[in-house]
Each structure stands twice: as structure tokens, then as C-alpha cells.
N, C-alpha and C positions, 0 to 999 in steps of 0.2 A: 554585595548582598549575600546574606547567609541563607542556607536552606536546611530545613529540619527533616532528616531521613531516619530519625530514631523513634519518633512518636507514631504509634499505631492507632489510627482513628477507628472508632466504632462505627461501622457502616450499616449494621442491622438497624432496621427501622427508618432507613433513608431511601427506600425504594430502589436499592441496589440490585440490579438483575444478577450480578455476579454472586453476591452473598445469599440472596433469598432463594436461588434455585435449589440449593441443597441445605437450606436452613434446618437445624436440628439433627443433621446427619454428620457422622464422623468423616467428612470429606473436605479436602482442601480444594477450593474452587479455582483451579488453574486453567479453566477451559476457555477463558476469554481474555483479550488484551486490555485489562483494566487494572491500572496500578493503584496501590493503596497509599499513595503519598498525596498530601495536600498540594493544591496548585501553587505555583510561584506567587509570592506576595505581590509582585507587579501585576499579575493577572487578576488576583483577587481585588486589588485596589481599583483597577480599571473597571471591573464589573460593578463594584460598589458605587463608583461615580455615575455609571449609567443608570443603575437602580435608583440612586438618589435623585437623578434628574426626572425620573418617573414617566418618561415617554419612550416607547420602544418601536418607533417607526422604521421604515425601510432605510437601510444604510448603504453607503458605497465604500469601497476600499479607500483608505486615506493615502495621500502621497507618501507618507512616512512608511506605511505598511508595504506599499509596492517597492519603495527604495530598499527596505530591509530584505525583501526576497532577492532583488537584483544583487545587492551587496553580499548576501550570503553565498550565492552561487559563485560570485567572483572571488571571494576570499577563500572559500573552502575548496573549490574545484578549478579555479582559473578559467571559468566559463563566463563570458560576457553575454547576457541574455537581454533581449529587447523587452521593455515593459509591456509592449503590445502583445507579446506571446502569452502572457499570463491570463488564464481564464479561471475565475474564482467559482468554486463549487462548494456545496454544503458538506460534502464528504466523499470518501473514496468509493463507496458502493454506488452512489449516484453517478460517479464518473464511469464506472464499469458498465452500468446499464445504458448510459447515453452512448458510449463508444460502440457497444454491441449493436444498438439500433441505428447509429449513424453510418457504420461501415460494413454491415452485413444485412442482407435481406432475409425475410422469413424463410426458413429452410436451409440457410447457409450456416457455416460452421465458425465457431470461435475456439481457437486452440489454447490449451493451458496445460501445465505440468502438475501432476498430482503426486503426493498429497498437497493440498493447497487450501488457503482461506476459502470457506464455502461459497461466498458470493461470486468468486471467479467462475464457478460452475453453474450457479443459479441465475446470474445476470442474463446470459444469452437466452435461457429458457423462458425468462419472464416475458419475452416479446416474440416467442416463436422461432428463435434461432436455436441451433444445435450446439451443445457443448462437446468439443472433441478433446478428450482427456488422454494425455500421454504420460505414463508414470515416469518419474525420475528413477535413476539407477543408483544403488548404493555401492560405492567403491570401498570395499572392506579394508584394503591395504592403506588407502589414504584416509579412511574413516570420515568420509563425507559423501554427500549426495551430488550426483552429476546429471547433466542433461544427457539422455539416451538419444544420441543423434541418429542412430540407425532406426530406432522406433519413430523418431520424428519424421524422417524421410518416408518411412513406410505408411505413416498415418495421414499425412497431409494430402488433400484432394483438391481438385479444381473448385470445390464448394467452400474451401477454407479461406476466410477473408481477413481474420484478425488473430493476432497472437497476444494473449494476456501474459505478460511476464511479471513475476513477483521477485523483486530484488532490492534489499535483502529478502530472501525467501521465507515466507511464513507457511508452514511451521518448521521446515528443516534447517533454518538458520544459515543457509549458504549466502555469502556475499560474493557475487560472481566477479571474476577477474576481468580485466580489460580485454584480454584475448578471447574470453568466452563471450563477452558482449559483442565484440566485433563479429564473431561467428554467428551469433543470433541475428545481428543486423544483416549479414550476408544471406542467411537463410530466408529472412523475411523479404529481402529484395528479390531473391531468385524465385520465390513463390508468390510474389506480389501480395504480401500480407501487410496490413497496418499493424504496427507494433505499439501496444499500450503497456507502459511500464509503471507498475505500482512500486514506489520507492518510499513509502510512508515510514518505514522503520530505518531509514538511512542514518539516523542519529543514535540508534540503539545497537551499536556494534562494539566489539572488543577493541581496545586501544591500539593493538598492533595490526588491525585490519583497516584498509582504506576503501571507502565506498567510491565507486566511479559511476556518475550519472550515465544512463543509457543514451541520453541525448547528445 
């Protein structure tokens, strides 16, 4: 199957939040993760079939969809997951909000490293939890952002219950190494934190970099 990455679709007039925010101004809208490529033909065809059917009732994940997730983890990462582990959600932000409510009580803290995708900070606050923000540190010699472990240890408190990890990190583009992830896991175990890892950008990394699932 071939893909067209050369055509630039006209998105003005299509209710595009990305393009309408600064419409008429000499501004390139790179503020939101919204690509200007058409969806894959396979996706468009599947949507057309559902639209042509004309009924949009409640649906359940198909066996082939579940199998595709299991097979992808096995083929890419050598990780055999049980289908019963998979919980389907409508989106990442929903997952962050649910996690904050499920594992922290009102007034307790959810830790994250900044700068970060804004819902990491707002999700805890939506339900009366506290967002504990620890800035990443920039290593000028390595030209990359790192977790500031001293700041992490100073900031965590008995009220801290959850750690929101973003890997690959949005927006600093760090893909954390296995040894870094192991240290994150050790930190969470030592402080009795639930680790919630957002890995939604795992397929958008440079070819010489390998993503390692936190799980």
C-alpha cells in the first residue's frame, strides 16, 4: 500500500482547531500534535464502510483488533502481554484523569516532570488532587534533557501517590533508555508510587533510537 506524503490538504474551513486558531496571521501553527497528512487508505475505507451501513451504535473491540495489539508488542518489543490486561479508553487525557482519581485522594499529589503536555498538570487538579511539578534538567554537554533525580528526591512527599511519566517525552523529545526506566521503577517502588506511563508517541521516533516500554 502506498502513502501520499506530498499533497498538502487545505484544512481551513474544516473546523480545524490547529489552523483556525491563528487564521489570517503570519503564524505557523506548530502548537498542537496534529499532522497535515490524510489518514491511511485502510482507515478511510473502514470508516466509509461504517458510514455506508448507517448505524453508529455501541461497539466492542474485535478479536482481530485485540490480536493486533498483542502481536505488535510481541514483534516490536519481545513482550508477551495477556489480552485481559488491555483496557480500551477513548483517549490519553481520559486515562490521565481516571488514573489521578483512582490512585490519589483529594489533596494528594500526582508527580510529573516539566515542561510537559498540559493535561499532565491539569488532570489531577480537575478532581481536587495536587499537581507536583519537578522540572527536567538540561544537560548542555549531551544536548538533551534529563530527569533531575536530586530534585525528584527533594520534592516527593508522603502525599505523593502517582508518577505521570511521558516517554517519549512531549515536548522535549527524550526517549528514555532502559537504565533510566529501571531507575524510575526503583524510585516509584521505594516511594510507593503508582507509575502511569504515556507512550503515545512511541512510533514517532528517529530510526536509530529504540523505544523501550516501561512495562
